[in-house]
N, C-alpha and C positions, 0 to 999 in steps of 0.2 A: 486844366488848373483845377477843375472841380474836385479830378481825382486826388490830387495833391494835397488841397485842402481837407477832405475826407480821409484820409489817409495819416495825416496831423492830427485829426482832432481822436482817432483811434489810437493812434502813438501816446498823445497824451493819456486816452483812458486806461492802455497796458503800464504807465508808469505810475499811475496811482490818480490822476487826478478824481476832482469828488463826481460824483455819478451824476449828480444834479447840475455842474456844469459841463458836461460834457454832453449830456440832452441837450440842453439849452444851446450849445454850440451844434448841434447836428439840426436843431429845428430852425434855429434862424440860418444858417447855411442853405438849408433845403428850401426854404422858402424865397431867398434871395435869388436862388438858381431858376427857381419856378415863377420869378414874378411875380409875388404874389407882396403885399405890404406886411411889414412885421406886425404891425399894430393886429393882426390877426390873434397874434399870441397875446395880446394884452385882453382882446376881446374877452379870450375863455377864462381866464385866469378872474376878470370882472364876474363872467358868468360864474364861475366858484365859487367866488367869495359872497355871491350873493343867496348861494342855496343854503336854506336854513339850516339843513343836516351838517352842515361844514360846524356849526359850534358843539356839534355832540362829541369831536374830537377831541378839542383842549378841555373839556369839562369832565369826560369820563377818564382821561389821562391825569387828570389832577386827582381825582378820586383815588384811582386806583392809586397812585404817590403817596395820598396822605395814609392808604392804609398800609403801604408797605413800611412805611418810616414809623409808624405806632405798634403798639403792642398785639394789635389786632393776629398778626401769625402765629402769635404763643397762643392766644386766647382760641384761637380753630384748629390746632397742632394739637392742645389738649383735650378738647371736648372731642376731636377724631379719633383720639388714643382713646380715650373713655368710652367711645360707643364701638370701636371696630379692633382696639389692641387684643382683644381675645381672642380672635381670629387668627389662625395659622395663613401668616402671611400681613396680619391686619396691618401693620406699622409700614408696611411698603403699600398700602391701599391707602392708607392716612395720608402718605406722599402725594400719591396720585390726587384723592380730593383738594389736598391744601394748594398746591400748585395749579392745578386748575381752576380753582375760585381765583386766586390771586392773577394767574395771567388772562383770566377772561377780562383784568379791570383794566391790566399794566400792557396789553396788547403785544405780548411774547417780547417783548423788548429788550431781554436779558434781567428786567430787574426781580424775576421770581428767582432767578437762580442766585444774585446777590444776597436776597434777601432773605431768602428761607436756607440756601445751603448749608449753611454755619449752622443752622437749627437741625436740620435732618439729616446729615451724613454722620452724625456721632450717635443719633438713636437708631441709623438703619445698622450701623456698625455694632453697636450694645445689643441690639435683636440679634444678633450671629448671621446676617450677609456679610458676604465678601465685600472689600474696599472694591474691587471691579463692577460688581450690580451696584450697588451704592451710587458710584459716579456715574455709571450709563444710565441706573434712572433717574436720579436728579437732572441730570442734563437732559434728556427725553421727555421730563416732566415742565423744563423750562417754556415749552411754547404749547402743552398738553391743552389749552383753554382755552384754544385759539378758534373753536370751534362755537363758543356759549358766547350767548350774550352778557354783557357788551362789548363784545372784541371790537375794538380797534380796525382791525383788518376788513372785518362783516361790514363796518360802518363806512369805510371808503372804498370796497369792493358794490355796496349799494351806490354808494355819488358816481362810482364812476361807471359802471353799467347799466345807471339808472332802472335800478330793481329796488321794491319795496323793501326799504330797511326791516320792517318787522316783519314782516314774511322770512326773509333770510332770519333773523333772531331763531324763529319757530324752525328753521327747516336742518338747521346746526345741531338742534339738541340731540337727537337719536344717534346721528353719527359720531357726534361726540363722546356719546354715551358707550358706543362701538369699541371707540380708540380706548378709551378707559378699560373696557371689559377686555379688551384683547390682553392689555400691560396689567390688567390687575390677577388673569388668570396666570401669567408668567409670573409675577411675584408669587403667587400663592404656591404656583409649581418649585420656583427656587428654596421657597421654605419648607420645602418636605425635610430635609436633610438636618434641619438645624434641630437640635436638642434645647428645648424652652421650656422655663417652667409653665406651667399652666396655667393663665390667667381666666378670669373670672368677669362677668360682666356686671361692676357694681352699682346698684342704682342711683346710690349715694354719689358718688362719684360724678356719674351721668349730670344729675341734678345738678353739681357744683360746676360743672365747667359749663354746661346749658347758660346759667345765668350771668356765668364769667364772659360769654359769649353772645348776649342778648341783644348788642348794638348791631353786631355784623350779621348775626343771622339774618335779620327782617330785610337784608338790603337788596338781597336777587330778587326775593317777593316781591318788593318794593318798585323792581324795576320791571319784571317782568308781566306782574298783577296790572302796575300801572299801565302798561301799554298795552295791553289784550285785555285789559279789563273796559277800554276806551276812556280811560281816565285824563292819562297824558300822552304827548307823542314822545318818539323817542330823544327830541331835543330838551324837552321841557323834564323829562327822566332824567338826564345828563344834568342838568342845572341842580334839580332838587338831589341828587346822588351827592352831587360835590358839596349842594350846603350840608347837606345829611354829615356826613362825613366828617368836614370841618367842624360842625358845630359840635358832634359826638365825642370826636378828640381832641379836642381842644377846652371843651367846658364839661363834659361828663366823666368818662375816664382819666383825663389829663395828662393824656400818653404825652401830646404835645404841645410847645407854647406857641400862641399865634404872634408873639414879637420874634423870636428866638428861631424856632423850626419851618414854621410856614412860608417864610420869607424862602428861604432854601429848596423846600419842597417846590414852592412857584417855578425857581429859575429852573431846577430838574427836571419839572415836566415839562416846562415851557419848552426846554430846548430840543425836547426829543419831538414836541407837536411843531416847532419851528422847523426840524430838520424834514419831518413829512409833509409839510406844505410848500417849502420847499422843491424838493424833489415833484411835489405834484404840480405844480407852476410850470416847471422847467420843463416838465414830462409832456403836458399838455400841450405844447405845441409840436412836439414831435409826432404823438399818437394821430393827431389831427391833421397833419400832413399825410401819414401813413393812410389813414382812411381816404382822405380827399383824392389821393392816387390810387386809390382801390385797391391797395394792395392785399387787403384780407379776400378779394374776388379773385384777384391774382393766384393767390395761394389754394386757394378751392378748388379751382379750373385743373392746378397740378396736380392737387391730392385727389381729386374725382378719377382721375387715372389708376391708380392704386386701390383706394379704400371706396370700399361698395355699401356701408351699413353705419350705423351710430356706434356699434358696438365694437367693430376695430378702431373706428375712429377716437373711443375714448381711449381704447389700447395704445394707440398713437400718441394720442394728448396727454398721458399719463407719462410716458417715456420723455416729453418735451417740458413739462412741468417740471419734471424731475429734477431736470440737469438746468432748466430755470434758475428754480428755488436754491440749488444749492452753487449758482452763480450770481445771483440778483437778491438785493434784499427783499422783504414779500412786500414793502410798500413801490419802490420803484416796477416791481413786477406785476402787480395789479393795476399801476397807471399802465405801464408799455404795452404789457402784452393783453390785458382783457379786450380793448378794443379792437385789438386782432383777431380775437380767438372765436368772440361773439356771433358775427354775424355768418361766421364758418359751421359754428354749434347749430345754430337756427337752422341752415340747410340740411342738416344731419338731424333733425328731429329732437333736439337736447332739449331739455326742458331746462330754461334758464336760471331757475333755484337748485337745482340737481349738479348743473355745471358749475355755478357758484361756489358746493361745496367741495365737489371734486376738484376744483381749483385749490381753495384754502387749505386741502388737507394734503395736497400736494407739496404746498409752501412751506407746510407747519413741518412736513417730512422733511423739508431742505435744511431745515433749523439744524440737523443732524448728520446732514449727508456731506462727506469728506468731497473736496476738499479746505471748502469754506463756508462750510454750514457755521452761523455765527453763537451757535449755542456749548459748542464745542471749544471755540476760544475763549468764551466768558469762564466755563467751568474751568478753562487749562489756568485763567486768571486767578478765580477764584481759590481752587484749590490747589496750585501751585505745582501742577502736574505738566509734562509735556503734553503737547497736543496730538502729537502720532501715540500715548497712553489712551485720548479720549475718543480718538479712533477705533482704537480696538476695542474698549468698551461698549462702545455705542452701536458697535454691531448686528449683536441680536436684537437691542430694542429697533434699527433700521427695520430688518425683516420683519418683524411683529408689525410694524406701521405699514410696511409695504401689504401686507396679507390685510389689516384691516381697510386699506387702502382698494383694493380689489373688490371686497364684501360692499364698501360704498357707492364703488363705482357702477357696478351690476346689480346691485339691487335697488335700484331709484326710489323704490316703495320707502326705506330708511328714510331719505330725505323727505318726499312728497305725501308722509304718511298723513299729515295735518292738513291735507289739501283735494284729498281725495275723495272726501265726501259732498 
């Protein structure tokens, strides 16, 4: 009978049933057949709801959506062009920095591509880059800031893995810049054959655009400086950030109307948050069942016949996570997979912070990995191009990100630099 029930659930999943419904059904059926009260799921949901750090998710998401709806992208883009536009490949590097900034606040939810794609694509084409390169770069940049604070996946990972979120924010900084350096180097290489008018660094333009972006620039410093200076916690920083961007964009720059625009932003941001929390609650029951049944230990026992050290383990883990990343959304993957791999990684001596960054980098790459990388479909919709075309243009960037992943995986110092002293 149980085989029929489980087969029915998987059949519904193949037909496109919502992931949260599939995970909730699997959890309830598993607990039922194990003779455990279904209230075990509700207890875990209550524990999650009582965690102070859960508040950071809606607050940082709201801040990111307010920024995306305002004219902040234009101001930051103008500043970046004034600072870097004179460099060969400077416009592409501008694209990297601006997209990373917005993805860090919006959580790689596709908002970056929607909000910035229409601005960046014509600029890249005007600069002389091919449509193929421009589409591939923007599609890739849609998830580029995932390792930078206050990224929602970092916060969610910290909650699920019980790892200090402040430390995770620090751990992701250098690996995040490694990804940007690899993609920036490729952008400069692509610009070598472009005939362009030589531009100069004009300080008057820099000063003018600095003044225009004066409200946005302090925000990352405000978040990081507040947290690591010991002035605020991550939760308090999220509340202050949400309040700051709301006041600035409604009363200082007046980009948004508090009566007309903010209600729409609230609905859009909380729709994303609601989806994340719904998946989180439904997946907790399933992951707790798997942990209670000692599935991680059974997997570890099977792996020890083939894997003898942590470096081989990390190689196998990367292959596994790349498959997970192209099949599951990042929030579901964090909730379901992290509790399974944590005890295994601990047995192989992998530092929890290093594991977190390797995990998140893999899932970031999953956003542009065929067949179901979400950025591919968002770009297809945004630029009205066949998704197969997006597959092709993203391949060079996929290989570059895999190179960066190898560097991040096998040089743990990049992640643990801040904690070695």
